[in-house]
One Martini backbone bead per residue (centre of mass of N, CA, C, O) as a GRO file, in nm:
protein
  134
    1UNK     BB    1  -1.565   2.596   1.868
    2UNK     BB    2  -1.352   2.362   1.786
    3UNK     BB    3  -1.324   2.041   1.747
    4UNK     BB    4  -1.087   1.824   1.847
    5UNK     BB    5  -1.136   1.599   1.638
    6UNK     BB    6  -1.085   1.774   1.387
    7UNK     BB    7  -0.785   1.825   1.455
    8UNK     BB    8  -0.693   1.537   1.434
    9UNK     BB    9  -0.767   1.492   1.135
   10UNK     BB   10  -0.584   1.718   1.015
   11UNK     BB   11  -0.319   1.611   1.128
   12UNK     BB   12  -0.332   1.338   0.981
   13UNK     BB   13  -0.345   1.453   0.698
   14UNK     BB   14  -0.064   1.588   0.711
   15UNK     BB   15   0.089   1.323   0.762
   16UNK     BB   16   0.000   1.188   0.496
   17UNK     BB   17   0.148   1.391   0.318
   18UNK     BB   18   0.428   1.313   0.411
   19UNK     BB   19   0.405   1.021   0.313
   20UNK     BB   20   0.362   1.091   0.016
   21UNK     BB   21   0.625   1.241  -0.032
   22UNK     BB   22   0.819   1.019   0.053
   23UNK     BB   23   0.722   0.806  -0.148
   24UNK     BB   24   0.791   0.969  -0.403
   25UNK     BB   25   1.095   0.999  -0.344
   26UNK     BB   26   1.103   0.661  -0.351
   27UNK     BB   27   0.910   0.564  -0.595
   28UNK     BB   28   0.624   0.513  -0.440
   29UNK     BB   29   0.340   0.551  -0.603
   30UNK     BB   30   0.122   0.393  -0.454
   31UNK     BB   31   0.170   0.515  -0.174
   32UNK     BB   32   0.129   0.808  -0.251
   33UNK     BB   33  -0.168   0.776  -0.342
   34UNK     BB   34  -0.280   0.663  -0.085
   35UNK     BB   35  -0.196   0.907   0.100
   36UNK     BB   36  -0.346   1.120  -0.061
   37UNK     BB   37  -0.627   1.006  -0.021
   38UNK     BB   38  -0.620   1.012   0.288
   39UNK     BB   39  -0.580   1.316   0.325
   40UNK     BB   40  -0.845   1.400   0.195
   41UNK     BB   41  -1.042   1.239   0.360
   42UNK     BB   42  -0.957   1.359   0.642
   43UNK     BB   43  -1.003   1.657   0.582
   44UNK     BB   44  -1.308   1.627   0.520
   45UNK     BB   45  -1.382   1.501   0.793
   46UNK     BB   46  -1.301   1.741   0.963
   47UNK     BB   47  -1.523   1.925   0.854
   48UNK     BB   48  -1.764   1.758   0.934
   49UNK     BB   49  -1.704   1.759   1.237
   50UNK     BB   50  -1.706   2.069   1.274
   51UNK     BB   51  -2.010   2.102   1.160
   52UNK     BB   52  -2.166   1.811   1.284
   53UNK     BB   53  -1.989   1.578   1.456
   54UNK     BB   54  -1.962   1.413   1.180
   55UNK     BB   55  -1.870   1.135   0.960
   56UNK     BB   56  -1.869   0.979   0.688
   57UNK     BB   57  -1.871   0.627   0.591
   58UNK     BB   58  -1.619   0.692   0.364
   59UNK     BB   59  -1.392   0.695   0.061
   60UNK     BB   60  -1.556   0.902  -0.102
   61UNK     BB   61  -1.480   1.208  -0.215
   62UNK     BB   62  -1.739   1.309  -0.345
   63UNK     BB   63  -1.924   1.255  -0.104
   64UNK     BB   64  -1.761   1.437   0.095
   65UNK     BB   65  -1.812   1.706  -0.089
   66UNK     BB   66  -2.112   1.768  -0.145
   67UNK     BB   67  -2.177   1.956   0.132
   68UNK     BB   68  -1.869   2.129   0.130
   69UNK     BB   69  -1.745   2.259  -0.137
   70UNK     BB   70  -1.834   2.563  -0.087
   71UNK     BB   71  -1.606   2.601   0.146
   72UNK     BB   72  -1.406   2.561  -0.071
   73UNK     BB   73  -1.135   2.737  -0.233
   74UNK     BB   74  -1.218   2.580  -0.529
   75UNK     BB   75  -1.199   2.442  -0.814
   76UNK     BB   76  -1.361   2.203  -0.989
   77UNK     BB   77  -1.103   2.073  -1.113
   78UNK     BB   78  -0.980   1.993  -0.841
   79UNK     BB   79  -1.211   1.817  -0.741
   80UNK     BB   80  -1.209   1.613  -0.973
   81UNK     BB   81  -0.923   1.510  -0.907
   82UNK     BB   82  -0.996   1.416  -0.623
   83UNK     BB   83  -1.205   1.202  -0.701
   84UNK     BB   84  -0.987   1.011  -0.836
   85UNK     BB   85  -0.855   0.909  -0.565
   86UNK     BB   86  -1.048   0.686  -0.475
   87UNK     BB   87  -0.929   0.444  -0.641
   88UNK     BB   88  -0.653   0.432  -0.463
   89UNK     BB   89  -0.762   0.286  -0.219
   90UNK     BB   90  -0.769   0.015  -0.390
   91UNK     BB   91  -0.546  -0.023  -0.611
   92UNK     BB   92  -0.296  -0.003  -0.398
   93UNK     BB   93  -0.404  -0.279  -0.226
   94UNK     BB   94  -0.515  -0.453  -0.493
   95UNK     BB   95  -0.375  -0.645  -0.741
   96UNK     BB   96  -0.636  -0.776  -0.871
   97UNK     BB   97  -0.748  -0.507  -1.000
   98UNK     BB   98  -0.465  -0.494  -1.199
   99UNK     BB   99  -0.311  -0.755  -1.252
  100UNK     BB  100  -0.078  -0.656  -1.038
  101UNK     BB  101   0.140  -0.403  -0.992
  102UNK     BB  102   0.063  -0.090  -0.917
  103UNK     BB  103   0.349   0.047  -0.973
  104UNK     BB  104   0.341  -0.044  -1.287
  105UNK     BB  105   0.071   0.146  -1.366
  106UNK     BB  106   0.188   0.391  -1.222
  107UNK     BB  107   0.270   0.704  -1.265
  108UNK     BB  108   0.452   0.964  -1.166
  109UNK     BB  109   0.252   1.188  -1.257
  110UNK     BB  110   0.009   1.078  -1.107
  111UNK     BB  111   0.131   1.095  -0.824
  112UNK     BB  112   0.200   1.395  -0.829
  113UNK     BB  113  -0.086   1.502  -0.882
  114UNK     BB  114  -0.212   1.379  -0.629
  115UNK     BB  115  -0.040   1.541  -0.431
  116UNK     BB  116  -0.118   1.828  -0.523
  117UNK     BB  117  -0.418   1.797  -0.464
  118UNK     BB  118  -0.395   1.724  -0.167
  119UNK     BB  119  -0.260   1.985  -0.077
  120UNK     BB  120  -0.498   2.171  -0.156
  121UNK     BB  121  -0.718   2.041   0.016
  122UNK     BB  122  -0.586   2.060   0.294
  123UNK     BB  123  -0.546   2.364   0.291
  124UNK     BB  124  -0.848   2.437   0.255
  125UNK     BB  125  -0.948   2.292   0.509
  126UNK     BB  126  -0.775   2.446   0.710
  127UNK     BB  127  -0.888   2.724   0.642
  128UNK     BB  128  -1.182   2.656   0.711
  129UNK     BB  129  -1.131   2.583   1.002
  130UNK     BB  130  -1.028   2.863   1.084
  131UNK     BB  131  -1.308   3.000   1.034
  132UNK     BB  132  -1.467   2.830   1.255
  133UNK     BB  133  -1.320   2.954   1.498
  134UNK     BB  134  -1.392   3.272   1.433
   0.00000   0.00000   0.00000
């Protein structure tokens, strides 16, 4: 039986995807990338919780993937793009890191690609969680 806490995390990940979509529709590229990063992080943490009962205390997508990426039915190229989302946890929140407004340095295409990658990761995590139930 899947842990209830894992289900909470995947539900929040899906809500963060909605936030990312909405932000992109409103041309808030920084917010869209932040929420895309959060969706991936939370989906991966849901898997960790389902499998081990605990999630690593990190925002680093690559670290979160290290021990579970073989469970995700995804190409390495998708995972590598997901790893790049880690930087947006910081860049989108701290203007001193980019010496200006994050939204001015982030392109629409970058935000859109981040959202597409997040959607794939969350979907794959949800599918994997479904397998752990059965």
